[in-house]
C-alpha positions as a LaTeX table, in Angstrom:
\begin{tabular}{lrrr}
\hline
Residue & $x$ (\AA) & $y$ (\AA) & $z$ (\AA) \\
\hline
Met1 & $-36.33$ & $-76.95$ & $-81.08$ \\
Pro2 & $-39.10$ & $-77.42$ & $-78.48$ \\
Pro3 & $-38.07$ & $-79.03$ & $-75.18$ \\
Arg4 & $-38.69$ & $-82.69$ & $-74.73$ \\
Val5 & $-41.47$ & $-83.88$ & $-72.50$ \\
Val6 & $-41.17$ & $-86.41$ & $-69.68$ \\
Pro7 & $-43.02$ & $-89.51$ & $-70.79$ \\
Gly8 & $-46.26$ & $-90.16$ & $-68.98$ \\
Leu9 & $-46.40$ & $-86.81$ & $-67.12$ \\
Gly10 & $-46.24$ & $-84.15$ & $-69.80$ \\
Trp11 & $-43.49$ & $-82.17$ & $-67.92$ \\
Pro12 & $-40.74$ & $-80.53$ & $-69.98$ \\
Glu13 & $-37.36$ & $-82.20$ & $-69.48$ \\
Ile14 & $-35.07$ & $-79.68$ & $-67.72$ \\
Arg15 & $-31.73$ & $-81.45$ & $-68.12$ \\
Pro16 & $-30.75$ & $-79.66$ & $-71.35$ \\
Leu17 & $-31.90$ & $-76.36$ & $-69.84$ \\
Ile18 & $-29.61$ & $-76.76$ & $-66.80$ \\
Ala19 & $-26.64$ & $-77.60$ & $-69.01$ \\
Asp20 & $-27.21$ & $-74.49$ & $-71.10$ \\
Ala21 & $-27.46$ & $-72.31$ & $-67.96$ \\
Val22 & $-24.18$ & $-73.73$ & $-66.58$ \\
Arg23 & $-22.36$ & $-73.00$ & $-69.85$ \\
His24 & $-23.83$ & $-69.51$ & $-69.99$ \\
Leu25 & $-22.65$ & $-68.64$ & $-66.46$ \\
Gly26 & $-19.14$ & $-70.00$ & $-67.03$ \\
Trp27 & $-19.12$ & $-72.35$ & $-64.02$ \\
Pro28 & $-16.67$ & $-75.29$ & $-64.16$ \\
Glu29 & $-18.77$ & $-78.42$ & $-64.63$ \\
Ser30 & $-17.22$ & $-81.77$ & $-63.77$ \\
Ser31 & $-18.30$ & $-85.18$ & $-64.85$ \\
Lys32 & $-19.48$ & $-85.88$ & $-61.33$ \\
Asn33 & $-21.73$ & $-82.85$ & $-61.41$ \\
Thr34 & $-23.05$ & $-83.94$ & $-64.77$ \\
Ala35 & $-23.77$ & $-87.37$ & $-63.45$ \\
Val36 & $-25.65$ & $-85.92$ & $-60.51$ \\
Val37 & $-27.70$ & $-83.72$ & $-62.79$ \\
Ser38 & $-28.39$ & $-86.67$ & $-65.02$ \\
Arg39 & $-29.48$ & $-88.76$ & $-62.06$ \\
Glu40 & $-31.73$ & $-86.06$ & $-60.66$ \\
Thr41 & $-33.34$ & $-85.33$ & $-64.01$ \\
Thr42 & $-34.08$ & $-88.92$ & $-64.99$ \\
Pro43 & $-37.36$ & $-89.21$ & $-66.92$ \\
Leu44 & $-40.05$ & $-90.23$ & $-64.53$ \\
Ser45 & $-42.42$ & $-93.11$ & $-65.15$ \\
Phe46 & $-45.24$ & $-94.25$ & $-62.93$ \\
Asp47 & $-46.66$ & $-97.76$ & $-62.84$ \\
Pro48 & $-49.17$ & $-98.44$ & $-60.05$ \\
Ala49 & $-48.69$ & $-102.20$ & $-60.31$ \\
Gln50 & $-44.92$ & $-102.01$ & $-59.82$ \\
Pro51 & $-43.76$ & $-101.48$ & $-56.16$ \\
Ala52 & $-41.52$ & $-98.52$ & $-55.35$ \\
Pro53 & $-37.77$ & $-99.32$ & $-55.20$ \\
Ala54 & $-35.97$ & $-99.29$ & $-51.88$ \\
Glu55 & $-34.19$ & $-96.09$ & $-50.85$ \\
Asp56 & $-30.78$ & $-97.74$ & $-50.52$ \\
Val57 & $-30.89$ & $-99.23$ & $-54.05$ \\
Glu58 & $-29.33$ & $-96.97$ & $-56.67$ \\
Pro59 & $-31.25$ & $-96.89$ & $-59.96$ \\
Pro60 & $-29.35$ & $-98.02$ & $-63.08$ \\
Pro61 & $-27.45$ & $-95.34$ & $-64.97$ \\
Ile62 & $-29.09$ & $-93.76$ & $-67.96$ \\
Ala63 & $-27.12$ & $-93.36$ & $-71.15$ \\
Pro64 & $-26.71$ & $-89.70$ & $-72.06$ \\
Thr65 & $-27.96$ & $-88.31$ & $-75.30$ \\
Asp66 & $-25.79$ & $-86.80$ & $-78.01$ \\
Thr67 & $-26.21$ & $-83.29$ & $-76.62$ \\
Glu68 & $-25.34$ & $-84.43$ & $-73.09$ \\
Gln69 & $-22.21$ & $-86.21$ & $-74.35$ \\
Val70 & $-20.93$ & $-83.02$ & $-75.92$ \\
Asp71 & $-21.64$ & $-81.09$ & $-72.71$ \\
Thr72 & $-19.74$ & $-83.64$ & $-70.65$ \\
Glu73 & $-16.68$ & $-83.45$ & $-72.87$ \\
Gln74 & $-16.63$ & $-79.67$ & $-72.72$ \\
Ala75 & $-17.05$ & $-79.71$ & $-68.94$ \\
Gly76 & $-14.16$ & $-82.14$ & $-68.58$ \\
Thr77 & $-11.93$ & $-79.87$ & $-70.61$ \\
Glu78 & $-12.88$ & $-76.84$ & $-68.47$ \\
Arg79 & $-12.27$ & $-78.82$ & $-65.26$ \\
Ala80 & $-8.80$ & $-79.83$ & $-66.40$ \\
Asp81 & $-7.96$ & $-76.19$ & $-67.07$ \\
Ser82 & $-9.33$ & $-75.02$ & $-63.70$ \\
Glu83 & $-7.34$ & $-77.61$ & $-61.68$ \\
Gln84 & $-4.08$ & $-75.92$ & $-62.59$ \\
Val85 & $-3.18$ & $-73.92$ & $-59.43$ \\
Gly86 & $-0.51$ & $-71.21$ & $-59.18$ \\
Pro87 & 1.08 & $-68.80$ & $-61.61$ \\
Pro88 & 1.93 & $-69.73$ & $-65.17$ \\
Asp89 & 5.09 & $-71.66$ & $-65.88$ \\
Asp90 & 7.13 & $-68.65$ & $-66.92$ \\
Val91 & 6.14 & $-66.72$ & $-63.75$ \\
Ala92 & 6.98 & $-69.65$ & $-61.47$ \\
Asp93 & 10.36 & $-70.00$ & $-63.13$ \\
Arg94 & 11.10 & $-66.32$ & $-62.53$ \\
His95 & 10.36 & $-66.66$ & $-58.77$ \\
Glu96 & 12.13 & $-69.96$ & $-58.19$ \\
Thr97 & 15.37 & $-69.18$ & $-59.95$ \\
Thr98 & 17.65 & $-66.45$ & $-58.62$ \\
Thr99 & 20.65 & $-65.02$ & $-60.36$ \\
Pro100 & 23.81 & $-65.73$ & $-58.32$ \\
Pro101 & 25.80 & $-62.69$ & $-57.07$ \\
Ala102 & 28.75 & $-63.70$ & $-59.18$ \\
Ala103 & 26.60 & $-63.54$ & $-62.29$ \\
Leu104 & 25.35 & $-60.11$ & $-61.26$ \\
Ala105 & 28.90 & $-58.85$ & $-61.00$ \\
Asn106 & 29.75 & $-60.07$ & $-64.52$ \\
Ala107 & 26.46 & $-58.95$ & $-66.06$ \\
Pro108 & 26.40 & $-55.87$ & $-68.32$ \\
Ala109 & 25.27 & $-52.54$ & $-66.92$ \\
Ser110 & 21.97 & $-52.65$ & $-68.76$ \\
Ala111 & 20.92 & $-55.92$ & $-67.14$ \\
Glu112 & 18.37 & $-55.59$ & $-64.34$ \\
Pro113 & 18.78 & $-57.58$ & $-61.07$ \\
Ser114 & 16.18 & $-60.12$ & $-60.08$ \\
Pro115 & 13.32 & $-58.81$ & $-57.86$ \\
Pro116 & 14.23 & $-60.66$ & $-54.61$ \\
Glu117 & 17.67 & $-59.03$ & $-54.30$ \\
Ser118 & 18.74 & $-55.43$ & $-54.27$ \\
Ala119 & 21.95 & $-53.86$ & $-55.46$ \\
Ala120 & 22.98 & $-52.93$ & $-51.91$ \\
Ala121 & 22.64 & $-56.49$ & $-50.68$ \\
Ala122 & 24.67 & $-57.83$ & $-53.63$ \\
Glu123 & 27.51 & $-55.38$ & $-52.96$ \\
Ser124 & 27.66 & $-55.77$ & $-49.12$ \\
Ala125 & 27.52 & $-59.59$ & $-48.80$ \\
Pro126 & 30.27 & $-61.99$ & $-50.06$ \\
Ala127 & 29.35 & $-64.10$ & $-53.05$ \\
Ala128 & 30.32 & $-67.35$ & $-51.33$ \\
Asp129 & 27.97 & $-66.78$ & $-48.36$ \\
Leu130 & 24.87 & $-66.07$ & $-50.42$ \\
Ala131 & 22.56 & $-68.81$ & $-51.52$ \\
Pro132 & 19.60 & $-68.63$ & $-53.89$ \\
Ser133 & 16.52 & $-67.48$ & $-51.96$ \\
Thr134 & 12.88 & $-68.10$ & $-52.74$ \\
Glu135 & 11.46 & $-65.68$ & $-50.15$ \\
Arg136 & 9.48 & $-62.64$ & $-51.15$ \\
Pro137 & 11.36 & $-59.33$ & $-50.88$ \\
Val138 & 10.68 & $-57.07$ & $-47.92$ \\
Ala139 & 10.65 & $-53.28$ & $-47.80$ \\
Ser140 & 14.05 & $-53.00$ & $-46.05$ \\
Gln141 & 15.73 & $-55.02$ & $-48.86$ \\
Thr142 & 14.31 & $-52.95$ & $-51.69$ \\
Arg143 & 15.20 & $-49.48$ & $-50.38$ \\
Pro144 & 17.74 & $-47.44$ & $-52.37$ \\
Pro145 & 21.38 & $-47.88$ & $-51.29$ \\
Ala146 & 21.75 & $-44.26$ & $-50.17$ \\
Glu147 & 18.76 & $-44.52$ & $-47.79$ \\
Ser148 & 19.92 & $-47.86$ & $-46.35$ \\
Ala149 & 23.43 & $-46.61$ & $-45.67$ \\
Ala150 & 22.28 & $-43.48$ & $-43.79$ \\
Ala151 & 23.51 & $-43.64$ & $-40.17$ \\
Pro152 & 21.62 & $-42.06$ & $-37.23$ \\
Pro153 & 23.04 & $-38.78$ & $-35.90$ \\
Ala154 & 25.56 & $-39.13$ & $-33.09$ \\
Tyr155 & 24.33 & $-38.42$ & $-29.52$ \\
Asp156 & 25.74 & $-35.09$ & $-28.37$ \\
Gly157 & 24.36 & $-35.13$ & $-24.82$ \\
Pro158 & 26.13 & $-35.36$ & $-21.46$ \\
Ala159 & 28.22 & $-38.40$ & $-20.75$ \\
Ala160 & 26.48 & $-39.13$ & $-17.41$ \\
Pro161 & 22.69 & $-38.54$ & $-17.49$ \\
Arg162 & 21.15 & $-37.04$ & $-14.39$ \\
Asp163 & 19.65 & $-39.47$ & $-11.88$ \\
Tyr164 & 16.17 & $-38.06$ & $-11.34$ \\
Thr165 & 15.38 & $-40.56$ & $-8.58$ \\
Gln166 & 17.61 & $-38.55$ & $-6.24$ \\
Ala167 & 15.86 & $-35.26$ & $-6.93$ \\
Pro168 & 13.36 & $-35.39$ & $-4.01$ \\
Ala169 & 16.10 & $-36.30$ & $-1.53$ \\
Thr170 & 18.28 & $-33.48$ & $-2.87$ \\
Arg171 & 15.49 & $-30.95$ & $-2.52$ \\
Ala172 & 14.72 & $-32.20$ & 0.98 \\
Ala173 & 18.37 & $-31.91$ & 1.96 \\
Arg174 & 18.51 & $-28.38$ & 0.56 \\
Arg175 & 15.41 & $-27.43$ & 2.49 \\
Thr176 & 16.61 & $-28.82$ & 5.83 \\
Ala177 & 20.24 & $-27.75$ & 5.45 \\
Pro178 & 19.83 & $-24.69$ & 7.75 \\
Thr179 & 19.66 & $-26.27$ & 11.18 \\
Leu180 & 17.11 & $-24.97$ & 13.66 \\
Pro181 & 18.30 & $-23.36$ & 16.89 \\
Lys182 & 18.60 & $-25.63$ & 19.91 \\
Pro183 & 16.65 & $-24.69$ & 23.01 \\
Ala184 & 18.49 & $-23.81$ & 26.19 \\
Ala185 & 16.78 & $-26.70$ & 28.00 \\
Pro186 & 14.84 & $-29.71$ & 26.78 \\
Arg187 & 11.33 & $-28.69$ & 25.76 \\
Ile188 & 8.66 & $-31.19$ & 26.80 \\
Ile189 & 5.53 & $-30.65$ & 24.70 \\
Thr190 & 2.24 & $-32.49$ & 25.14 \\
Val191 & 0.24 & $-32.88$ & 21.93 \\
Ala192 & $-3.34$ & $-33.26$ & 23.12 \\
Asn193 & $-6.97$ & $-32.86$ & 22.16 \\
Gln194 & $-9.74$ & $-34.93$ & 23.66 \\
Lys195 & $-11.54$ & $-34.96$ & 20.30 \\
Gly196 & $-10.46$ & $-37.81$ & 18.06 \\
Gly197 & $-9.45$ & $-37.55$ & 14.44 \\
Val198 & $-7.98$ & $-34.05$ & 14.56 \\
Gly199 & $-4.41$ & $-35.08$ & 13.70 \\
Lys200 & $-2.71$ & $-35.41$ & 17.08 \\
Thr201 & $-0.55$ & $-38.41$ & 16.17 \\
Thr202 & 0.14 & $-37.12$ & 12.67 \\
Thr203 & 1.21 & $-33.78$ & 14.06 \\
Ala204 & 3.41 & $-35.30$ & 16.76 \\
Val205 & 5.36 & $-37.68$ & 14.49 \\
Asn206 & 5.78 & $-35.25$ & 11.58 \\
Leu207 & 6.87 & $-32.35$ & 13.77 \\
Ala208 & 9.33 & $-34.70$ & 15.47 \\
Ala209 & 10.65 & $-35.90$ & 12.10 \\
Ser210 & 11.05 & $-32.31$ & 10.86 \\
Leu211 & 12.95 & $-31.27$ & 13.96 \\
Ala212 & 15.19 & $-34.34$ & 13.75 \\
Gln213 & 15.94 & $-33.71$ & 10.08 \\
Ala214 & 17.01 & $-30.19$ & 11.07 \\
Gly215 & 19.73 & $-31.62$ & 13.32 \\
Leu216 & 17.92 & $-31.75$ & 16.67 \\
Arg217 & 17.53 & $-34.70$ & 19.02 \\
Val218 & 13.86 & $-35.60$ & 19.46 \\
Leu219 & 12.08 & $-38.15$ & 21.64 \\
Val220 & 8.47 & $-39.21$ & 21.00 \\
Ile221 & 6.51 & $-40.82$ & 23.85 \\
Asp222 & 3.48 & $-42.73$ & 22.65 \\
Thr223 & 0.81 & $-42.91$ & 25.38 \\
Asp224 & $-2.02$ & $-43.98$ & 23.06 \\
Pro225 & $-2.89$ & $-47.71$ & 23.44 \\
Gln226 & $-3.55$ & $-47.84$ & 19.67 \\
Gly227 & 0.16 & $-47.27$ & 19.05 \\
Asn228 & $-0.32$ & $-45.24$ & 15.88 \\
Ala229 & 2.72 & $-43.07$ & 16.53 \\
Ser230 & 4.85 & $-46.19$ & 16.92 \\
Thr231 & 3.53 & $-47.51$ & 13.62 \\
Ala232 & 4.24 & $-44.25$ & 11.80 \\
Leu233 & 7.84 & $-44.31$ & 13.00 \\
Gly234 & 8.33 & $-47.91$ & 11.88 \\
Leu235 & 8.83 & $-49.39$ & 15.37 \\
Asp236 & 7.97 & $-52.82$ & 16.71 \\
His237 & 5.18 & $-52.46$ & 19.26 \\
Arg238 & 3.75 & $-55.94$ & 19.53 \\
Gln239 & 2.46 & $-57.27$ & 22.81 \\
Gly240 & 5.36 & $-58.08$ & 25.11 \\
Val241 & 7.75 & $-55.52$ & 23.65 \\
Pro242 & 9.16 & $-53.14$ & 26.32 \\
Ser243 & 6.96 & $-50.07$ & 26.14 \\
Ile244 & 5.65 & $-47.08$ & 28.03 \\
Tyr245 & 3.36 & $-49.48$ & 29.89 \\
Asp246 & 6.39 & $-50.87$ & 31.73 \\
Val247 & 7.42 & $-47.34$ & 32.66 \\
Leu248 & 4.03 & $-46.36$ & 34.09 \\
Val249 & 3.03 & $-49.58$ & 35.83 \\
Glu250 & 6.30 & $-51.38$ & 36.62 \\
Asp251 & 8.58 & $-48.36$ & 37.24 \\
Arg252 & 10.95 & $-49.38$ & 34.47 \\
Pro253 & 13.48 & $-46.69$ & 33.44 \\
Leu254 & 12.51 & $-44.82$ & 30.31 \\
Ala255 & 15.90 & $-45.38$ & 28.69 \\
Glu256 & 15.29 & $-49.16$ & 28.59 \\
Val257 & 12.21 & $-48.95$ & 26.38 \\
Ile258 & 13.35 & $-46.29$ & 23.89 \\
Gln259 & 13.89 & $-47.40$ & 20.28 \\
Asp260 & 15.64 & $-45.58$ & 17.45 \\
Cys261 & 13.65 & $-44.58$ & 14.36 \\
Pro262 & 15.09 & $-46.63$ & 11.49 \\
Asp263 & 15.00 & $-43.96$ & 8.76 \\
Ile264 & 15.60 & $-40.65$ & 10.59 \\
Pro265 & 18.79 & $-40.21$ & 12.64 \\
Gly266 & 18.35 & $-38.41$ & 15.95 \\
Leu267 & 14.70 & $-39.47$ & 16.32 \\
Thr268 & 13.78 & $-41.94$ & 19.08 \\
Cys269 & 10.50 & $-43.20$ & 20.48 \\
Ala270 & 9.08 & $-44.96$ & 23.54 \\
Pro271 & 6.46 & $-47.20$ & 21.88 \\
Ala272 & 2.99 & $-48.11$ & 23.11 \\
Thr273 & 1.53 & $-51.61$ & 23.11 \\
Ile274 & $-1.93$ & $-53.00$ & 23.60 \\
Asp275 & $-1.03$ & $-53.62$ & 27.25 \\
Leu276 & $-1.49$ & $-49.91$ & 27.79 \\
Ala277 & $-5.25$ & $-50.29$ & 27.36 \\
Gly278 & $-5.58$ & $-51.66$ & 30.90 \\
Ala279 & $-3.07$ & $-49.28$ & 32.46 \\
Glu280 & $-5.70$ & $-46.77$ & 33.55 \\
Ile281 & $-7.48$ & $-49.40$ & 35.64 \\
Glu282 & $-4.22$ & $-50.62$ & 37.15 \\
Leu283 & $-3.10$ & $-47.08$ & 38.01 \\
Ile284 & $-6.18$ & $-46.33$ & 40.09 \\
Ser285 & $-4.72$ & $-47.99$ & 43.19 \\
Phe286 & $-1.28$ & $-46.38$ & 42.80 \\
Val287 & $-0.16$ & $-43.49$ & 44.98 \\
Ala288 & 0.57 & $-40.27$ & 43.01 \\
Arg289 & $-0.66$ & $-41.98$ & 39.85 \\
Glu290 & $-0.86$ & $-38.64$ & 37.99 \\
Thr291 & 2.89 & $-37.97$ & 38.28 \\
Arg292 & 4.39 & $-41.34$ & 37.30 \\
Leu293 & 5.28 & $-40.28$ & 33.77 \\
Gln294 & 6.64 & $-36.96$ & 34.99 \\
Arg295 & 9.09 & $-38.66$ & 37.33 \\
Ala296 & 10.24 & $-41.04$ & 34.59 \\
Val297 & 10.86 & $-38.25$ & 32.06 \\
Asp298 & 12.66 & $-35.99$ & 34.54 \\
Ala299 & 14.91 & $-38.86$ & 35.61 \\
Phe300 & 15.75 & $-39.71$ & 32.00 \\
Val301 & 16.63 & $-36.11$ & 31.09 \\
Gln302 & 18.76 & $-35.71$ & 34.19 \\
Glu303 & 20.69 & $-38.93$ & 33.61 \\
Ala304 & 21.25 & $-38.18$ & 29.90 \\
Gly305 & 22.98 & $-34.87$ & 30.67 \\
Asp306 & 24.34 & $-33.31$ & 27.47 \\
Ala307 & 22.93 & $-36.19$ & 25.42 \\
Ala308 & 19.39 & $-35.40$ & 26.53 \\
Pro309 & 16.88 & $-34.80$ & 23.72 \\
Asp310 & 16.19 & $-31.23$ & 22.67 \\
Tyr311 & 12.47 & $-31.94$ & 22.27 \\
Val312 & 10.18 & $-34.45$ & 23.95 \\
Leu313 & 6.81 & $-34.79$ & 22.23 \\
Ile314 & 4.13 & $-36.75$ & 24.09 \\
Asp315 & 1.31 & $-38.14$ & 21.95 \\
Cys316 & $-1.96$ & $-38.49$ & 23.91 \\
Pro317 & $-5.03$ & $-40.67$ & 23.41 \\
Pro318 & $-8.34$ & $-38.99$ & 22.46 \\
Ser319 & $-9.66$ & $-38.88$ & 26.02 \\
Leu320 & $-9.21$ & $-37.13$ & 29.36 \\
Gly321 & $-8.31$ & $-40.20$ & 31.40 \\
Leu322 & $-5.27$ & $-41.02$ & 33.52 \\
Leu323 & $-2.98$ & $-41.46$ & 30.52 \\
Thr324 & $-3.75$ & $-37.97$ & 29.22 \\
Leu325 & $-3.51$ & $-36.59$ & 32.74 \\
Asn326 & $-0.02$ & $-38.10$ & 33.13 \\
Ala327 & 0.98 & $-36.48$ & 29.84 \\
Phe328 & $-0.25$ & $-33.05$ & 31.00 \\
Val329 & 1.60 & $-33.32$ & 34.29 \\
Ala330 & 4.82 & $-34.44$ & 32.61 \\
Gly331 & 4.77 & $-31.68$ & 29.98 \\
Arg332 & 5.82 & $-28.07$ & 30.14 \\
Glu333 & 3.90 & $-26.91$ & 27.09 \\
Val334 & 0.69 & $-27.94$ & 25.35 \\
Leu335 & 0.29 & $-28.02$ & 21.58 \\
Ile336 & $-3.31$ & $-28.39$ & 20.43 \\
Pro337 & $-4.06$ & $-29.55$ & 16.87 \\
Ile338 & $-7.47$ & $-28.27$ & 15.76 \\
Gln339 & $-9.34$ & $-29.58$ & 12.78 \\
Cys340 & $-10.96$ & $-26.79$ & 10.79 \\
Glu341 & $-14.52$ & $-27.84$ & 11.60 \\
Tyr342 & $-17.20$ & $-26.73$ & 14.06 \\
Tyr343 & $-16.92$ & $-29.71$ & 16.43 \\
Ala344 & $-13.26$ & $-28.88$ & 17.05 \\
Leu345 & $-14.27$ & $-25.49$ & 18.47 \\
Glu346 & $-16.71$ & $-27.12$ & 20.89 \\
Gly347 & $-14.01$ & $-29.42$ & 22.29 \\
Leu348 & $-11.46$ & $-26.63$ & 22.57 \\
Ser349 & $-13.32$ & $-24.82$ & 25.36 \\
Met350 & $-13.54$ & $-27.99$ & 27.45 \\
Leu351 & $-9.85$ & $-28.73$ & 26.90 \\
Leu352 & $-8.84$ & $-25.26$ & 28.05 \\
Lys353 & $-10.81$ & $-25.72$ & 31.29 \\
Asn354 & $-8.97$ & $-28.97$ & 32.01 \\
Ile355 & $-5.60$ & $-27.33$ & 31.38 \\
Glu356 & $-6.46$ & $-24.57$ & 33.85 \\
Met357 & $-7.44$ & $-27.15$ & 36.47 \\
Ile358 & $-4.15$ & $-29.02$ & 36.00 \\
Gln359 & $-2.22$ & $-25.76$ & 36.31 \\
Arg360 & $-3.87$ & $-24.99$ & 39.66 \\
His361 & $-3.53$ & $-28.41$ & 41.28 \\
Leu362 & $-0.89$ & $-30.60$ & 39.60 \\
Asn363 & 1.47 & $-28.70$ & 37.27 \\
Pro364 & 1.73 & $-24.94$ & 37.76 \\
Gly365 & 4.42 & $-24.70$ & 35.04 \\
Leu366 & 2.15 & $-26.01$ & 32.30 \\
Arg367 & 1.13 & $-23.49$ & 29.63 \\
Leu368 & $-0.64$ & $-23.49$ & 26.32 \\
Ser369 & 2.11 & $-22.63$ & 23.85 \\
Ser370 & 0.71 & $-23.22$ & 20.36 \\
Ile371 & $-2.34$ & $-24.17$ & 18.29 \\
Leu372 & $-1.97$ & $-25.78$ & 14.87 \\
Leu373 & $-4.78$ & $-25.74$ & 12.31 \\
Thr374 & $-4.96$ & $-29.10$ & 10.56 \\
Met375 & $-6.97$ & $-30.61$ & 7.68 \\
Tyr376 & $-7.50$ & $-27.15$ & 6.22 \\
Asp377 & $-9.49$ & $-27.12$ & 2.99 \\
Gly378 & $-9.29$ & $-23.78$ & 1.22 \\
Arg379 & $-12.17$ & $-24.71$ & $-1.10$ \\
Thr380 & $-14.71$ & $-24.55$ & 1.72 \\
Arg381 & $-15.92$ & $-21.46$ & 3.53 \\
Leu382 & $-16.23$ & $-23.40$ & 6.80 \\
Ser383 & $-12.47$ & $-23.98$ & 7.05 \\
Ser384 & $-11.80$ & $-20.27$ & 6.58 \\
Gln385 & $-14.41$ & $-19.31$ & 9.17 \\
Val386 & $-13.02$ & $-21.71$ & 11.78 \\
Ala387 & $-9.47$ & $-20.55$ & 11.12 \\
Asp388 & $-10.47$ & $-16.88$ & 11.44 \\
Glu389 & $-12.38$ & $-17.48$ & 14.67 \\
Val390 & $-9.48$ & $-19.37$ & 16.30 \\
Arg391 & $-7.03$ & $-16.65$ & 15.28 \\
Glu392 & $-9.35$ & $-14.00$ & 16.70 \\
His393 & $-9.45$ & $-15.62$ & 20.17 \\
Phe394 & $-5.77$ & $-16.78$ & 20.25 \\
Pro395 & $-3.86$ & $-14.37$ & 18.00 \\
Glu396 & $-0.45$ & $-15.11$ & 19.54 \\
Leu397 & $-0.77$ & $-18.87$ & 19.83 \\
Val398 & $-1.96$ & $-19.99$ & 16.39 \\
Phe399 & 0.69 & $-21.06$ & 13.91 \\
Lys400 & 0.85 & $-19.06$ & 10.72 \\
Thr401 & 1.19 & $-22.35$ & 8.89 \\
Arg402 & $-1.96$ & $-24.32$ & 8.17 \\
Val403 & $-1.67$ & $-28.03$ & 7.38 \\
Pro404 & $-3.89$ & $-28.82$ & 4.38 \\
Arg405 & $-5.65$ & $-32.06$ & 3.62 \\
Ser406 & $-3.15$ & $-34.26$ & 1.84 \\
Val407 & $-3.33$ & $-37.79$ & 0.53 \\
Arg408 & 0.40 & $-38.22$ & 1.11 \\
Ile409 & $-0.04$ & $-37.63$ & 4.83 \\
Ser410 & $-2.62$ & $-40.42$ & 4.96 \\
Glu411 & $-0.55$ & $-42.81$ & 2.83 \\
Ala412 & 2.69 & $-42.46$ & 4.77 \\
Pro413 & 1.74 & $-44.52$ & 7.90 \\
Ser414 & 0.80 & $-47.51$ & 5.72 \\
His415 & 4.47 & $-47.69$ & 4.73 \\
Gly416 & 5.71 & $-47.26$ & 8.31 \\
Leu417 & 7.01 & $-43.77$ & 7.49 \\
Thr418 & 6.29 & $-40.17$ & 8.28 \\
Val419 & 5.34 & $-37.90$ & 5.42 \\
Met420 & 8.74 & $-36.25$ & 5.79 \\
Ser421 & 10.37 & $-39.50$ & 4.64 \\
Tyr422 & 7.58 & $-40.77$ & 2.41 \\
Asp423 & 7.27 & $-37.66$ & 0.22 \\
Pro424 & 9.37 & $-34.74$ & 1.49 \\
Thr425 & 8.23 & $-32.47$ & $-1.37$ \\
Ser426 & 4.48 & $-32.88$ & $-0.82$ \\
Thr427 & 2.34 & $-30.04$ & 0.47 \\
Gly428 & 1.82 & $-31.81$ & 3.79 \\
Ala429 & 5.55 & $-32.32$ & 4.36 \\
Leu430 & 6.33 & $-28.71$ & 3.49 \\
Ser431 & 3.62 & $-27.48$ & 5.86 \\
Tyr432 & 4.92 & $-29.54$ & 8.78 \\
Ala433 & 8.47 & $-28.38$ & 8.05 \\
Glu434 & 7.32 & $-24.76$ & 8.27 \\
Ala435 & 5.38 & $-25.49$ & 11.44 \\
Ala436 & 8.47 & $-27.10$ & 12.98 \\
Ala437 & 10.51 & $-24.01$ & 12.12 \\
Glu438 & 7.88 & $-21.82$ & 13.80 \\
Leu439 & 7.89 & $-24.07$ & 16.86 \\
Ala440 & 11.66 & $-23.91$ & 17.16 \\
Thr441 & 12.07 & $-20.16$ & 16.60 \\
Met442 & 8.98 & $-18.78$ & 18.33 \\
Gly443 & 8.25 & $-21.35$ & 21.01 \\
Ala444 & 10.91 & $-20.08$ & 23.40 \\
Ile445 & 9.52 & $-16.53$ & 23.18 \\
Arg446 & 5.93 & $-17.49$ & 23.98 \\
\hline
\end{tabular}
């Protein structure tokens, strides 16, 4: 049958063609969709004398033909079938109804339990406490009874697990258990180097901490206005706190400014404050200004008697001013930390000339007792060359121990601790412990 033609235009009418395509594809076609198709495919007529209808006025409905009526009825039947959502009735009944446990117990052996419940759950739970459930089964409920009843193996370990947080302290205690020999008289050691950044303060506080942990009494005197040694030992050195400034300028007894280190027994310190920055200018007009610290230390040791410290370590500023000069005059020995770089060798010759001048004019008993190589980096050839050259010129004074570069040594002062307390098992702490042992055993012979 040839397609009908739109009157007046000669176009083929596409409404029957669309209906056939919809049925062929199997799409659900509703009456609303049919009405839309009918409205969009209305036969067109054109009359120039008649004005165009307004856009908001809906054209009158067009009665469908016999073929369109049949299509509409079939589409309505398909829509009614497609609106049914969910499983069939028999499937829904199987999921919504659950066999009670009591019925399962009385059921014959050939009967199968319902999917939501397992045999293990029906045997373990009382019948009165169970209610019909509509939830989907999970994997743990559908496992075989033998697998569900399997218990984990019993723990056969020690009753009291080891506390690994105490391991570093235990190793540190084992290492420092052998106490170092006490000197016959208090040893007053000046830690000095006019070059900055070579590890003077780090060496002074960590050697003092190592000696104190070995059972010796140690006093640290901080003569650096920056107060880094006081910070590393966890002391209060704010402005106004009794400090070494009061000893040098106001003749205050040294015993009145000494503070105990909070974390290491036997370690004390005379802190430095910012007031010490102007002490060199104030000391210019004083008589015998180079010996003021010496008199204070000698008086303190004499008054302490048997309770006097075994070691007095004086930390110096990186300069050759009056503060460093007072430290040289007060000391009996000089310990020089040397960074393993070329600039450290240049400053060493100048420092040795100053020590010789102090020996001739101010302190004849002063002597260079030891040199410690610090910030050693075994990966570089320069560190090895500097170390070999220092050992060649001072074979009897250089420590066998070399302090390597260590992050732990740099981190410790930020916590107000020495590396001996911050991380006693680090390479830096072990190196300073060995250096302290060398200082205690070999220093009296030198």
